[in-house]
C-alpha positions, 0 to 999 in steps of 0.5 A: 165805838163808831165815830159820832157824825157832826152837825153842819151849820150853814149861815147865808149872809144878808145884803151889802158888800160883805167880806168873806167870813166877817159875818160868820165869826160873830155868829159863831161867838153868839151861837157856840163860844158863849153858850154855857149850856153847850160848852164851858168857857175854858173849852170853847176853842174853835178851829179854822180849817180849809173849806174843801166844799167850796171853790172859794179860797177865801172861805174856811170851815170852822169846827168846834170841840165836842160839846158837853154831855149828854150826846156830845158831838162837834159842829162845823160852821160854814158861810155860804158866801154869795156877795161876789156873785152880785157885782154889777148893781146899778141905779137903773136896776134899783129904780125899776125895782122901786117903781115896780113896788110903788106903781101899783093899784092901791087895791093890790097893796097888802094893808100892812104895807099901805103906810109905806106905799102912802109915805113913799108917794107923799115924799115924792109929791112933796119933793115935786111940789118943792121944786116947782114952788121954788122955780115959780117963787124965786125972784131975780132970773139971774139968781135963779140961773145962778142957783141952778148952776151951783146946786148940781155942783154942790148937791150932785157929788154928795147925792151921788156918793150916798147913792153909789156908796149906800143905796147900790151895794145894799138895796141893789142886792135885793133889787136884783135877787127879788126881781126876775128880770133878764139882767138878773137871772144869771146872778140868781141862778149862780147863787142858788146853784152854788147853795144847792151844790154846797148842800149836796157836797155836805150830804154826800161827804158822810161826815154829817147826819144833820144840817142846819140852814140859817139865813139873815135878811136877803140871805133868808130868801136865798136859803129858802130858795136853796132848800126848795131847789135841793129838795126838788132834785132828789131822786124819786126812785131812791125815795120810792125804794126808801118809802116802800110799803111797811117801811119805817120811813113810810110809817113816819111819813104817815104819822107826819101827814096826820099831824099836819092835817090836825094843824091845818084843820086847827088853822082853818077852823080858827082854833088857836088853843088846838093850834098851840098844841098841834104846832109842837106835835107837827114839828116833833113829827117833822124831826122824827121823819127827818131822823129816820130819813137821815138814818138810812145808808147814803141818806138823801136829805139831812137838812133838819132846820131852816132858821130865818132872821130878819126875813123879808119873806114876811112881805112875800106877797109884795116882794115875790109876786105882783099881788096877794092873789098872784102869790096864792096862785104860785103857792097853789101851783107849788112854786113856793113850798109851804109848811106843812106842805100843800096837801095832795088830796084834801078830803075827810079821810085822805089828807096827804102831801105824798103820792102813790108810787106803786106796790104800796109806796108813797113819797112826798111831792116836789114841793115838800122840803118842809116835811123833814125840815123845821122852819123857825122865823125870828123878827123884831117889831117895827116902830115909826115905820123905819125903826125896830126891823121894818124888813122882817115880820111873821112869815107863817101867815104866808107860808103856813101854820107849821112855821114857828114865828118868834117875836123878839122884844124890840127897842122902840128908838133903835134900828134892829135889823142887825141885832139878831146875834149881837151882844150888849156892850157889857157882853150880856146875852140878849133875848135875841141870842137866847132865841137863836140858840133855841132855834139852832137846837144843836142838841136836836131836842124835841119840843 
């Protein structure tokens, strides 16, 4: 009997000075060890092994036993660790990023984010008025000078501690990664290149027939970028040979494009009922195409799923471009891949995101990673501007109707950005954990 290949799950961690493997272990506990639909409690042992795909000796590969029938297989969990590539965050860099968000015309701010933009300006204005009023209304000039002497000594160290200890490690990561300034380009390049290399090594190892890519918080943006660059580096001649006229892959691709055209038409026409049926049909067609692609010898692509948790991509029109119009232009230039992929031709009879390569062959264009890869996005609603998860949001409105947005039940008076795989004090499984397991879909089931 031939050896069953494994599934690789890669977790891309979020912001902050994360320690290697800390995030991954809690994720495995929720995604595997406590999932009784996969494995019984007495058989949920995992093994920490050397990670030969990484040059970082701090990282490990965590492998499972076979999960229960049907279709038993093993899963290897990896953490794509990037925090050490982001050393050197500065207050000045954060200031420039925040200024780029607030010093904009109100007309360029998407309506959903106007409350934050207005609140930021009101806070800044209130602080300015308070300082000026205190200066003007303070009594004795000697007392005035005394306070200005004491305040920096009292407040300065505390404020510095807050900024250096909290703001720089956390907000600094987002400021550097999301803004392509000269000082940030090298770190952005190293992070993306490392992720692409990890995908390449896993794909070429011969051990796996499926890779699931998961990103939390800023890690979801990094995962999206890794996917984008990895797909763009595929060999077009190899794809051309695989998609020859009459080949099974070309048949799957054609069926996928038809499903995508139906979904796009439903979205454009505002037909929500048709969209509800077209979305699972599209996602199942993606899976069928990916399975065919993964089934060829020396398969070029194994990434079946992108799962984004608490993703700032829900605010892509604000964070990744100067305004919504600029974001749309970059999508139309295929700089930001969408799901379904941007159609190469749009006519009544010919709706394709592939292009001819001679002798009847057709291959997907360079911005089509979401031809074979299914995208699921989980988010918590926001309450009172800062509670719930103000970082997350639905992404389909920005990246296409093929993205499945899953709104999780929120708790009004709790900050929930870290609740995507945490369990309750009584070790109960939360709706977020259940949704995570469905998104990972380790049994690789259709919808």
